PANULO-81629 format. One line per field, with one value per residue (C-alpha): residue number from 1; residue in three letters; z, x, y. Coordinates in Angstrom, 3 decimals. Last residue first. Example, Ala and Ser with C-alpha at 12.3 -4.5 7.8 and 13.67 -1.06 7.14 Angstrom:
i [2, 1]
aa [SER, ALA]
c3 [7.140, 7.800]
c1 [13.670, 12.300]
c2 [-1.060, -4.500]
END
This chain:
i [256, 255, 254, 253, 252, 251, 250, 249, 248, 247, 246, 245, 244, 243, 242, 241, 240, 239, 238, 237, 236, 235, 234, 233, 232, 231, 230, 229, 228, 227, 226, 225, 224, 223, 222, 221, 220, 219, 218, 217, 216, 215, 214, 213, 212, 211, 210, 209, 208, 207, 206, 205, 204, 203, 202, 201, 200, 199, 198, 197, 196, 195, 194, 193, 192, 191, 190, 189, 188, 187, 186, 185, 184, 183, 182, 181, 180, 179, 178, 177, 176, 175, 174, 173, 172, 171, 170, 169, 168, 167, 166, 165, 164, 163, 162, 161, 160, 159, 158, 157, 156, 155, 154, 153, 152, 151, 150, 149, 148, 147, 146, 145, 144, 143, 142, 141, 140, 139, 138, 137, 136, 135, 134, 133, 132, 131, 130, 129, 128, 127, 126, 125, 124, 123, 122, 121, 120, 119, 118, 117, 116, 115, 114, 113, 112, 111, 110, 109, 108, 107, 106, 105, 104, 103, 102, 101, 100, 99, 98, 97, 96, 95, 94, 93, 92, 91, 90, 89, 88, 87, 86, 85, 84, 83, 82, 81, 80, 79, 78, 77, 76, 75, 74, 73, 72, 71, 70, 69, 68, 67, 66, 65, 64, 63, 62, 61, 60, 59, 58, 57, 56, 55, 54, 53, 52, 51, 50, 49, 48, 47, 46, 45, 44, 43, 42, 41, 40, 39, 38, 37, 36, 35, 34, 33, 32, 31, 30, 29, 28, 27, 26, 25, 24, 23, 22, 21, 20, 19, 18, 17, 16, 15, 14, 13, 12, 11, 10, 9, 8, 7, 6, 5, 4, 3, 2, 1]
aa [UNK, UNK, UNK, UNK, UNK, UNK, UNK, UNK, UNK, UNK, UNK, UNK, UNK, UNK, UNK, UNK, UNK, UNK, UNK, UNK, UNK, UNK, UNK, UNK, UNK, UNK, UNK, UNK, UNK, UNK, UNK, UNK, UNK, UNK, UNK, UNK, UNK, UNK, UNK, UNK, UNK, UNK, UNK, UNK, UNK, UNK, UNK, UNK, UNK, UNK, UNK, UNK, UNK, UNK, UNK, UNK, UNK, UNK, UNK, UNK, UNK, UNK, UNK, UNK, UNK, UNK, UNK, UNK, UNK, UNK, UNK, UNK, UNK, UNK, UNK, UNK, UNK, UNK, UNK, UNK, UNK, UNK, UNK, UNK, UNK, UNK, UNK, UNK, UNK, UNK, UNK, UNK, UNK, UNK, UNK, UNK, UNK, UNK, UNK, UNK, UNK, UNK, UNK, UNK, UNK, UNK, UNK, UNK, UNK, UNK, UNK, UNK, UNK, UNK, UNK, UNK, UNK, UNK, UNK, UNK, UNK, UNK, UNK, UNK, UNK, UNK, UNK, UNK, UNK, UNK, UNK, UNK, UNK, UNK, UNK, UNK, UNK, UNK, UNK, UNK, UNK, UNK, UNK, UNK, UNK, UNK, UNK, UNK, UNK, UNK, UNK, UNK, UNK, UNK, UNK, UNK, UNK, UNK, UNK, UNK, UNK, UNK, UNK, UNK, UNK, UNK, UNK, UNK, UNK, UNK, UNK, UNK, UNK, UNK, UNK, UNK, UNK, UNK, UNK, UNK, UNK, UNK, UNK, UNK, UNK, UNK, UNK, UNK, UNK, UNK, UNK, UNK, UNK, UNK, UNK, UNK, UNK, UNK, UNK, UNK, UNK, UNK, UNK, UNK, UNK, UNK, UNK, UNK, UNK, UNK, UNK, UNK, UNK, UNK, UNK, UNK, UNK, UNK, UNK, UNK, UNK, UNK, UNK, UNK, UNK, UNK, UNK, UNK, UNK, UNK, UNK, UNK, UNK, UNK, UNK, UNK, UNK, UNK, UNK, UNK, UNK, UNK, UNK, UNK, UNK, UNK, UNK, UNK, UNK, UNK, UNK, UNK, UNK, UNK, UNK, UNK]
c3 [396.421, 395.950, 399.369, 398.481, 395.222, 397.070, 399.505, 396.609, 395.050, 398.334, 398.502, 395.071, 396.133, 399.285, 397.702, 394.938, 391.487, 391.057, 390.703, 387.485, 385.716, 387.109, 385.333, 387.264, 388.719, 387.748, 385.781, 384.407, 386.985, 387.805, 391.440, 390.521, 388.397, 391.138, 393.858, 391.609, 390.635, 393.433, 394.255, 390.642, 387.461, 384.525, 381.682, 382.286, 383.361, 384.077, 382.686, 384.613, 382.821, 384.811, 383.449, 379.901, 380.594, 381.815, 378.850, 376.052, 374.690, 371.659, 371.752, 375.546, 375.271, 372.827, 375.308, 378.101, 375.854, 375.173, 378.922, 379.486, 376.694, 378.163, 381.706, 380.703, 378.877, 381.791, 384.367, 382.250, 380.414, 382.124, 380.903, 383.089, 379.982, 381.279, 379.542, 378.745, 374.972, 374.595, 376.097, 377.819, 378.467, 380.191, 379.614, 381.994, 380.476, 382.729, 382.221, 378.486, 379.108, 379.005, 376.166, 374.094, 372.886, 369.127, 368.356, 371.615, 370.443, 367.067, 368.665, 371.247, 368.870, 366.240, 368.825, 370.612, 367.322, 366.242, 369.674, 369.729, 366.079, 366.643, 364.712, 367.935, 369.578, 366.717, 366.898, 370.672, 370.264, 370.948, 373.385, 374.018, 376.533, 377.173, 380.723, 380.014, 382.859, 382.616, 382.685, 379.887, 377.195, 378.322, 377.803, 374.379, 373.227, 374.407, 372.827, 369.448, 369.732, 370.341, 367.112, 365.174, 366.660, 365.550, 367.668, 366.071, 368.863, 369.901, 369.145, 369.810, 372.733, 374.185, 373.723, 375.820, 373.723, 376.511, 380.276, 381.893, 384.986, 387.256, 387.470, 389.589, 388.389, 386.277, 384.848, 383.425, 381.711, 380.413, 378.941, 377.043, 377.388, 374.558, 374.202, 371.345, 369.826, 368.542, 370.264, 373.152, 374.009, 371.222, 371.885, 373.375, 376.681, 378.108, 381.334, 383.747, 386.714, 390.259, 392.764, 396.200, 398.856, 400.922, 401.621, 398.916, 397.945, 398.398, 396.487, 393.446, 393.695, 393.459, 390.652, 388.642, 389.119, 385.857, 383.900, 384.841, 387.667, 387.263, 390.644, 390.957, 393.693, 393.885, 396.189, 399.273, 400.380, 402.566, 403.919, 401.605, 401.599, 403.811, 404.785, 401.420, 399.629, 401.661, 400.958, 397.271, 397.060, 398.817, 396.814, 393.549, 394.390, 395.018, 391.817, 389.874, 389.438, 386.267, 382.687, 383.046, 386.682, 385.652, 388.930, 388.804, 390.895, 390.550, 391.935, 392.654, 390.277, 391.745, 389.252, 388.566]
c1 [55.802, 54.076, 52.406, 50.521, 49.355, 48.089, 46.179, 44.589, 43.639, 42.140, 40.096, 38.662, 37.733, 35.979, 34.182, 32.468, 32.115, 35.857, 36.562, 34.533, 36.520, 39.891, 42.472, 45.490, 48.766, 52.310, 53.286, 56.795, 58.981, 56.550, 55.439, 51.987, 51.279, 52.272, 50.352, 47.281, 46.585, 44.230, 42.935, 41.774, 43.193, 40.945, 42.964, 43.650, 47.300, 48.374, 51.351, 52.460, 54.600, 57.547, 60.153, 59.133, 59.994, 63.517, 64.036, 63.166, 59.682, 58.794, 61.644, 61.384, 57.595, 58.131, 60.487, 57.909, 55.226, 57.538, 58.142, 54.360, 53.926, 56.555, 55.248, 51.755, 53.017, 55.343, 52.566, 50.394, 47.648, 44.333, 41.271, 38.195, 36.407, 35.443, 38.451, 41.258, 40.741, 40.626, 44.100, 43.871, 47.345, 46.465, 48.639, 48.400, 49.070, 50.218, 53.852, 53.458, 52.621, 56.172, 57.254, 54.395, 51.437, 50.971, 50.440, 49.924, 46.969, 48.587, 51.838, 50.012, 47.478, 50.072, 52.553, 49.917, 48.769, 52.345, 53.225, 50.259, 50.417, 51.529, 48.570, 47.169, 47.410, 45.510, 42.761, 42.476, 42.119, 44.936, 45.435, 45.716, 43.866, 44.788, 43.964, 43.856, 44.619, 42.296, 43.831, 41.551, 44.260, 45.303, 41.767, 41.500, 44.790, 43.682, 40.228, 41.700, 43.974, 40.954, 39.409, 42.624, 42.962, 39.417, 36.284, 33.863, 31.298, 31.334, 34.958, 36.793, 34.609, 34.821, 38.604, 38.853, 40.137, 39.931, 39.403, 39.186, 40.930, 40.585, 36.816, 35.978, 32.326, 33.061, 36.046, 33.699, 31.494, 34.610, 35.857, 32.634, 29.801, 27.923, 24.337, 23.476, 26.510, 25.155, 27.624, 30.058, 33.774, 34.508, 36.704, 33.862, 34.540, 34.679, 34.717, 35.037, 37.408, 37.215, 40.056, 40.134, 42.318, 39.274, 37.958, 35.328, 34.800, 31.011, 30.610, 32.396, 30.445, 27.108, 28.340, 29.723, 26.705, 24.794, 28.075, 28.851, 31.384, 35.170, 36.918, 40.591, 42.977, 46.597, 48.451, 50.580, 48.323, 45.770, 42.830, 40.008, 41.045, 38.477, 35.907, 36.177, 35.763, 32.679, 31.101, 31.982, 29.966, 26.864, 26.917, 27.274, 24.273, 22.159, 23.412, 22.574, 25.397, 26.773, 27.442, 31.264, 32.452, 36.055, 37.991, 41.486, 44.398, 47.563, 50.994, 53.290, 56.257, 59.766, 62.189, 65.267]
c2 [77.155, 73.795, 73.901, 77.084, 75.504, 72.418, 74.643, 76.546, 73.196, 71.981, 75.216, 74.427, 70.882, 72.081, 75.020, 73.060, 74.575, 75.129, 71.385, 71.304, 74.034, 75.106, 77.219, 76.020, 77.190, 78.111, 75.018, 75.692, 73.927, 71.152, 70.818, 72.125, 69.049, 66.601, 68.442, 68.935, 65.305, 64.253, 67.760, 68.122, 69.674, 68.769, 70.306, 73.978, 74.130, 77.683, 79.602, 82.674, 85.229, 86.620, 84.195, 85.091, 88.748, 87.901, 85.496, 87.921, 88.922, 86.787, 84.277, 83.921, 83.594, 80.723, 79.016, 79.436, 77.890, 74.914, 74.520, 74.496, 71.935, 69.582, 70.147, 68.967, 65.885, 64.965, 65.386, 63.117, 64.962, 64.414, 62.596, 63.171, 64.380, 67.830, 69.315, 66.850, 66.549, 70.331, 70.804, 74.232, 75.567, 78.826, 81.901, 84.861, 88.285, 91.130, 90.012, 90.862, 94.530, 95.894, 93.599, 94.953, 92.874, 93.404, 89.715, 87.831, 85.728, 85.026, 83.831, 81.728, 80.173, 79.240, 77.942, 75.838, 74.319, 73.495, 72.103, 69.727, 68.604, 64.998, 63.592, 62.111, 65.544, 67.177, 64.556, 64.997, 68.773, 71.230, 74.064, 77.797, 79.966, 83.603, 84.714, 88.434, 90.857, 93.843, 97.318, 98.570, 98.667, 95.182, 93.864, 95.504, 93.932, 90.479, 90.906, 91.809, 88.743, 86.493, 87.797, 87.099, 83.588, 82.833, 82.418, 79.978, 79.934, 76.279, 75.337, 78.627, 79.697, 76.171, 76.180, 79.356, 82.240, 84.812, 84.497, 87.951, 89.290, 92.364, 92.878, 95.905, 96.093, 99.198, 97.293, 94.672, 97.250, 99.053, 95.740, 95.075, 92.542, 90.823, 89.595, 91.936, 93.610, 96.933, 99.232, 99.524, 99.276, 96.782, 93.723, 91.641, 89.882, 86.366, 84.362, 87.282, 87.484, 88.794, 88.572, 86.947, 88.608, 89.621, 93.133, 92.892, 89.255, 89.351, 92.627, 91.236, 87.972, 89.790, 92.076, 89.175, 86.911, 87.455, 87.589, 83.972, 83.539, 83.786, 83.464, 84.413, 83.257, 84.435, 82.063, 82.818, 85.694, 83.918, 85.918, 84.865, 81.212, 79.451, 82.105, 83.877, 80.552, 79.607, 83.015, 82.505, 79.314, 80.653, 83.897, 82.012, 79.826, 82.955, 84.601, 81.448, 78.968, 77.348, 78.413, 78.347, 78.461, 79.104, 79.096, 80.564, 79.293, 81.363, 80.493, 83.437, 83.360, 83.176, 84.648, 82.577]
END
């Protein structure tokens, strides 16, 4: 069995000015910027990417973006491309987040274009998949996750698959305070791993990290991170405050 390094990624969403971002990331660098047990990625808004990138220089923290357009340049007002992100030393990019799908109408096909573009530009995609409350209540969780995962990874080669991070992002548990039970979360993560095995073979599937993205907090993190197929967290609210985010990194290190 391959040992996968835990990954804790902070999705700051539309929060923090550049000054606020600098304050937060300075605390993170001081607290977890030297540890190597857990991979830590911070994903500030576009306006703070350069500031945060400079602040984490020399630390073990990595820089992520929250979204990206599949084209390299052109008449796409308000968008940002992969080469622009790479020029600022971004290493990861969140793609297909449920908020992008629900609020901005992003389709599986459009998300897939972004995934392929990210990989072509040496960016690691954090591909989000997950169901709504209505879909879960109808018993459609696994069907929705399968559709989104297979479509999102269409055209990804076996060689590049380990560069993709999958985030199980149950819409009903984001920002609502509701959390999937540990058993529910592990069930979906195990299902995702089995799909990856079918798509890419067992050895490749064992290298791919699958994060839980549904309101992970210091209180529930140890139990979630102890599960066989949960390799870390895509953190929203708890990433906006240094203390809670650091506690999650500590919990991930302990779960090794």
